[in-house]
Each structure stands twice: as structure tokens, then as C-alpha cells.
C-alpha positions in Angstrom: 7.4 16.8 11.4 6.3 13.2 10.7 4.1 12.1 13.5 6.4 13.1 16.4 9.7 12.8 14.5 11.6 15.9 13.7 12.2 15.4 10.0 13.7 18.8 9.1 14.0 22.5 10.0 12.9 24.9 7.2 12.5 28.6 6.8 10.0 30.4 4.6 10.5 33.9 3.2 7.7 36.5 3.3 5.9 37.7 1.3 6.5 35.1 -1.4 6.0 32.2 0.9 8.9 30.2 -0.6 11.3 27.9 1.3 14.8 29.3 1.3 16.5 27.0 3.8 16.2 23.4 4.8 18.2 21.3 7.3 17.4 17.6 7.2 17.3 15.6 10.5 15.6 12.4 9.5 16.3 11.1 5.9 13.8 8.1 6.2 10.8 10.4 6.2 12.3 13.5 4.6 9.9 13.7 1.5 12.4 14.6 -1.2 16.0 13.5 -2.1 18.5 14.8 0.4 21.5 13.7 -1.6 21.5 17.0 -3.5 22.8 20.6 -3.3 21.4 22.7 -0.5 19.7 24.9 -3.1 18.1 22.0 -4.9 16.9 20.5 -1.7 15.2 23.7 -0.8 13.6 24.0 -4.3 12.4 20.4 -4.3 11.0 20.7 -0.7 9.3 23.9 -1.6 7.6 22.2 -4.5 6.5 19.3 -2.2 5.1 21.8 0.3 3.3 23.6 -2.5 1.6 20.5 -3.6 0.0 20.2 -0.1 -2.0 23.4 -0.9 -5.2 24.0 -2.7 -4.2 24.9 -6.2 -4.8 28.3 -7.8 -7.0 26.6 -10.4 -9.6 25.4 -7.8 -13.0 27.1 -8.4 -13.9 29.6 -5.7 -10.4 29.7 -4.0 -9.9 33.4 -4.9 -13.0 34.3 -2.9 -11.7 32.3 0.1 -8.3 34.1 -0.1 -10.1 37.5 -0.1 -12.4 36.5 2.7 -9.6 35.4 5.0 -7.0 37.9 3.7 -4.3 35.4 2.9 -1.9 36.3 0.2 -0.6 32.7 -0.4 -2.4 29.4 -0.3 0.7 28.1 1.6 -0.3 30.6 4.3 -3.8 29.0 4.4 -2.3 25.5 4.6 0.3 26.3 7.2 -2.3 28.0 9.4 -3.6 24.5 10.2 -0.1 23.0 10.7 -0.3 21.4 7.2 -2.2 18.4 8.7 -3.7 16.0 6.1 -5.8 13.0 5.9 -3.5 11.5 3.3 -0.3 11.2 5.3 1.3 11.8 8.7 3.3 15.0 8.0 2.7 18.3 9.7 4.5 21.6 10.5 5.5 22.4 14.1 6.5 25.9 14.7 9.4 26.7 17.1 8.5 26.5 20.7 5.2 24.8 20.1 4.3 22.0 22.5 1.9 20.2 20.2 1.9 16.3 19.8 0.7 14.5 16.7 -1.7 12.1 18.5 -3.5 15.2 19.9 -4.0 17.0 16.7 -4.1 14.6 13.8 -7.4 14.4 11.9 -7.6 10.6 12.0 -8.2 10.6 15.8 -9.4 14.2 16.4 -12.3 16.3 15.2 -11.9 19.0 12.5 -13.8 21.8 10.9 -15.7 21.2 7.7 -16.4 24.9 7.2 -13.8 25.7 4.5 -14.8 22.7 2.4 -18.5 23.6 2.6 -17.7 27.2 1.5 -15.7 25.9 -1.5 -18.8 23.9 -2.5 -21.3 26.5 -1.9 -20.7 30.2 -2.3 -23.8 31.1 -0.3 -22.3 29.4 2.7 -21.8 32.0 5.4 -18.2 31.9 6.6 -17.3 32.9 10.1 -13.7 33.5 11.3 -11.3 31.0 9.8 -11.2 27.7 11.7 -7.6 26.5 11.2 -8.4 22.9 11.9 -9.3 22.0 8.4 -8.0 19.1 6.3 -9.6 20.8 3.3 -6.8 23.3 3.2 -4.4 20.4 2.3 -6.4 19.0 -0.6 -4.7 19.3 -4.0 -6.5 19.0 -7.4 -8.6 21.4 -9.4 -12.0 19.7 -8.8 -14.0 21.0 -5.9 -13.8 18.6 -3.1 -14.1 18.4 0.7 -13.8 16.0 3.6 -16.9 15.0 5.6 -16.9 13.0 8.7 -19.4 10.2 8.9 -20.3 9.6 12.6 -21.9 6.2 11.9 -19.0 4.8 9.9 -16.5 6.5 12.2 -14.5 7.5 9.2 -13.9 10.5 6.9 -15.2 10.5 3.4 -14.0 12.6 0.4 -16.7 14.2 -1.7 -15.8 15.4 -5.2 -17.8 17.4 -7.7 -18.2 17.2 -11.4 -16.7 19.7 -13.9 -17.4 21.3 -17.2 -20.7 21.2 -19.0 -21.3 17.4 -18.4 -20.5 17.2 -14.6 -19.7 13.6 -15.3 -16.9 12.7 -12.8 -19.0 11.5 -9.9 -20.9 9.1 -12.1 -17.7 7.9 -13.7 -16.3 7.1 -10.3 -19.3 5.1 -9.4 -19.3 3.3 -12.7 -15.6 2.2 -12.4 -16.1 1.1 -8.8 -19.1 -1.2 -9.9 -17.2 -2.4 -12.9 -14.1 -3.4 -10.9 -16.3 -5.2 -8.3 -18.0 -7.1 -11.1 -14.5 -8.0 -12.4 -13.7 -9.4 -9.0 -10.9 -6.9 -8.6 -10.6 -6.1 -4.9 -7.7 -3.6 -5.0 -9.8 -0.5 -5.6 -11.3 2.2 -3.4 -15.2 1.9 -3.4 -17.0 5.0 -4.7 -20.7 5.9 -4.6 -22.5 8.8 -6.2 -24.7 10.8 -3.9 -26.6 14.1 -3.8 -25.0 16.8 -1.8 -27.2 19.8 -1.6 -28.3 20.4 -5.2 -25.5 18.6 -7.0 -24.2 15.0 -7.4 -20.8 14.2 -6.0 -18.7 11.1 -5.6 -18.0 9.8 -2.2 -15.2 7.5 -1.0 -13.8 6.5 2.4 -10.5 7.8 3.5 -7.7 5.5 2.3 -5.4 6.2 5.1 -5.5 6.0 9.0 -3.4 6.8 11.9 -1.0 3.9 11.1 -0.9 3.9 7.3 -0.3 6.8 4.9 -0.1 7.4 1.1 3.0 8.3 -0.8 2.3 9.3 -4.4 4.4 8.1 -7.4 5.4 11.7 -8.0 6.8 11.9 -4.5 8.6 8.5 -4.9 10.3 9.9 -8.0 11.5 13.0 -6.1 12.6 11.0 -3.0 14.5 8.3 -4.8 15.8 10.2 -7.8 14.5 7.8 -10.3 13.2 8.6 -13.8 9.4 8.7 -14.3 9.4 5.5 -16.4 7.6 2.2 -16.2 10.9 0.3 -15.8 12.5 2.3 -13.1 9.2 2.6 -11.1 8.6 -1.1 -11.2 12.2 -2.0 -10.3 12.1 0.3 -7.3 8.8 -1.2 -6.0 10.3 -4.7 -6.3 13.5 -3.6 -4.6 11.4 -2.4 -1.7 10.1 -5.9 -1.2 6.7 -5.7 -2.9 6.5 -9.0 -4.7 3.2 -8.1 -6.4 4.2 -4.5 -7.3 4.6 -5.1 -11.1 1.3 -7.0 -11.2 -0.5 -4.1 -9.4 1.0 -1.6 -11.8 0.1 -3.7 -14.9 -3.5 -4.0 -13.6 -3.7 -0.2 -13.3 -2.5 0.1 -16.9 -5.1 -2.5 -18.1 -8.0 -0.9 -16.3 -7.0 2.7 -17.5 -7.1 1.4 -21.0 -10.5 -0.3 -20.6 -12.1 2.8 -19.1 -10.1 5.3 -21.1 -8.9 7.1 -18.1 -7.0 10.2 -19.1 -6.1 11.5 -15.6 -3.8 8.8 -14.2 -1.0 11.3 -13.5 1.8 10.6 -11.0 -0.2 11.9 -8.1 -3.0 9.5 -8.8 -1.1 6.3 -7.9 1.6 5.3 -5.5 2.1 3.2 -2.4 0.8 2.8 1.2 3.5 3.1 3.8 3.8 2.1 7.5 3.7 5.4 9.3 6.0 4.3 12.1 8.6 2.3 10.3 8.5 3.8 6.8 8.3 0.4 5.2 6.3 0.0 2.0 3.1 -2.1 2.5 1.6 -2.3 -0.9 0.4 -0.1 -3.8 -2.5 2.2 -3.2 -5.8 0.5 -4.4 -7.1 2.0 -7.7 -8.6 5.4 -7.0 -9.5 8.7 -8.7 -11.0 7.3 -11.9 -13.3 10.3 -12.6 -11.3 11.3 -15.7 -12.6 8.2 -17.6 -15.4 7.6 -20.1 -14.5 10.4 -22.5 -14.8 12.9 -19.7 -15.4 16.4 -21.0 -14.7 15.4 -24.6 -16.4 13.7 -27.6 -17.4 10.1 -27.2 -15.2 7.9 -29.5 -13.0 4.9 -29.3 -9.9 6.5 -30.7 -6.6 6.7 -28.7 -6.9 8.2 -25.3 -4.4 10.4 -23.6 -2.2 8.9 -20.9 -0.3 10.8 -18.1 1.6 7.8 -16.6 4.0 5.8 -18.7 3.3 6.8 -22.4 1.5 9.3 -24.4 -1.6 7.2 -24.8 -3.2 4.4 -22.9 -2.9 2.3 -26.0 0.8 2.7 -26.1 1.0 1.6 -22.5 -0.3 -1.9 -23.5 3.3 -2.7 -24.7 4.2 -3.2 -21.0 1.5 -5.7 -20.3 -0.5 -8.7 -21.4 -4.1 -7.3 -21.3 -5.5 -10.9 -21.2 -4.0 -11.4 -17.7 -6.5 -8.8 -16.3 -9.4 -8.5 -18.7 -11.6 -11.1 -20.3 -14.6 -10.9 -22.5 -16.7 -12.5 -19.8 -15.9 -10.0 -17.1 -16.8 -7.1 -19.5 -20.1 -8.6 -20.7 -22.2 -6.5 -18.3 -20.6 -3.1 -19.0 -23.7 -1.5 -20.4 -25.8 -2.8 -17.5 -23.3 -1.5 -15.0 -23.4 1.8 -16.8 -27.2 1.9 -16.5 -27.0 1.4 -12.8 -24.2 3.9 -12.2 -25.7 6.6 -14.5 -29.4 6.0 -13.5 -29.7 9.5 -12.0 -27.4 11.3 -14.4 -29.5 14.3 -15.5 -28.1 15.0 -19.0 -30.1 12.6 -21.2 -28.4 13.3 -24.5 -24.9 12.9 -23.1 -26.1 9.8 -21.3 -27.2 8.2 -24.6 -23.9 9.1 -26.2 -22.0 7.5 -23.4 -24.0 4.3 -23.4 -23.5 3.9 -27.2 -19.8 4.5 -26.6 -19.7 1.8 -23.9 -21.4 -0.8 -26.3 -18.9 0.0 -29.1 -16.0 -0.1 -26.6 -17.1 -3.6 -25.4 -17.1 -4.8 -29.0 -13.7 -3.3 -29.7 -12.2 -4.8 -26.5 -13.6 -8.2 -27.5 -11.9 -8.1 -30.9 -8.7 -6.9 -29.3 -8.7 -9.8 -26.7 -9.5 -12.3 -29.5 -6.5 -10.9 -31.4 -4.0 -11.3 -28.5 -4.6 -8.3 -26.4 -2.3 -5.8 -28.3 -3.1 -2.7 -30.2 -1.7 -2.3 -33.7 
């Protein structure tokens, strides 16, 4: 289902929990390419459904499976009808009388128990409350949704990882940097204490009218190659005049912050949930994999997961000077001091600050030389 539209009928085999049959009713909102063989449609839809689940790599998930006696994470996700705070899809079982407006998590309360348990192993779990958007959260990092009564909105909390636990502070740093650069197209992040650990917090990007579609799902839906040229061409064909500029901005910022986690599920578009029309690109989000996260601090080439092997190679698609100036980078170390003020690992903090200073110098020289590497 998409809202209250019957999108498709599918069947899952037990005990492997794989989709073995799909019949498409509404191609506008069917999430993968329907112009394919029945077997490939089922395989691709099964992959899409699997990406709605908590991954096996999530810390603590095996304990949750044992506690609730679920053999598959699809089973855990489908128990709550597959409802998400990222889009308007859900699964309606035959003969059910449910309606989207009565069950979606944008308008209706949900349980935070599963998310709390994944953050804190000492949390005492009761019987499984199926009404949980946390069962439909992808990604390896520990994360959970929390409803803020005062703001009347849901906020996503995400932990750090590895020995440095750096991601929450990275998110805050990038958010402050983009604000200082007068770049409005980004999701605001803060770094807060949740129990005994620091986490990043950002407001829900979607609402009852607008949903996210990731670039990965765009590739699968429209059958394009995952290249810069084909992705930009499709966005422009869909009527988004600023699509190329938005993608180029993302490339520029990822280069500046050395973001190594801009994979194809970390960017995409916002879509009108009723008409299916594309509204705009998703504001920049999920920047925790930046600032030499979980690796040595240096200003060598950084890995890229979007349009090239490295962020430096991606510069061939853009003119960096259209988005970055020496003036809007002049306060980088001061912004770092603010974002990392409470970061507890002093030695790592000093290394990062030194890396920021050197990176600002390197970026200055690059901009003076025309904005291209090599």
C-alpha cells in the first residue's frame, strides 16, 4: 500500500521470508521497475522490502530477535505493517480494514520501546509493541526515533561507532559549517546527551504530505545507471530546474568535509505523497561519516560512494568555486571548537583540530588554483 492506494499484491514464502510473487496494480507508486520479467520484479521488490528492515549488522539486533523469537528481520518489520517515518508505504494484509490516516506515525502515536532497547541492553523489554518505526530503520549505526511533544515532531537519534564515537559530533559540526556558509538546503543536527552517551539529533525530514525516495530506489525504479550523468538527466527531466545545482553542491560539500559515507541511500528526492510528483532534492543529511571518521587524520584522497572512487575524482563534474570560497571557510576551526566542545577524547580531538587547520589551508590553495585537483 501507498497511503490508501493498492500498489501491488505480493506473497512471501516461509521460513525464508522472501518474496516469490508480485502483481502490480499501480505503477506510479510501485517502488521498483515494473517493466521487467516477473522473476526480476519479485527479486527487486524483495530487495526493496529488505532495505526497510534493520540490518543484520546493527549492534544488539540478535538479542532483539532472540527476545521476540523472530527468525527474520522482515518478520519484525512486517509485524508493524512496515510503516515508516521516511515514506508513505505500508503493508496491508488480506481482509484488514486499516486506513493509512489512522495508523501512520506522522499523525498517530508509536512505541519507542524497541529503539530504547537497541540503545540500552539493560532496558527491560515487555511484550513486543508492533507500533514501532524503529523496526523500519536501515543502517548499521544504533538509532531510534523519539517524539518531541513540545516540537510536535519526531527526531532521529543516532549513536557514534568504533573507538572514537565521533559521528554525532561530526553531524553537529557539518550542520554548523553549512549554516555559516549560508547553505539552507541541509537538515539541522545537534549533539545531545542521551543517557550516558552522546548522540546526534535531527528532526524528521518527512511528514504526512511529503516523503523521501532515495537515489538507490530511483535507480531501481527508472532503470538508469548509477552515474552522475544519468542521475542528473533524470532529475531535470522530472522538472527540477535546480537538480544539477543541488547535486553539485552535495559533491562540493562532501569533498570539503571528506564525507566517505555518501552512498546511494544517503541522498535522493522529496516526493508529493498524493500525486507522486518530485518536489526537490532531499536537503543534505547524514554527514556523520566525515572528518576522517574511524581512520587516521590526513588530507589524502577520501573514499567516495556516489559518483566516483574518491571525493577528489568527483570534482571533475563541478566547479568547486561555485559553492565554496575561502571566506566561508575561514571559521572552520572555530566551528569545530563549538561542535566538539564536549567531545571526551582529548587526543583525538587535538588530531582532528590539526587536520581541520591543514584542510582549510589545502582548500585555500585549491581555490586559488582554479578549484580542481591534480
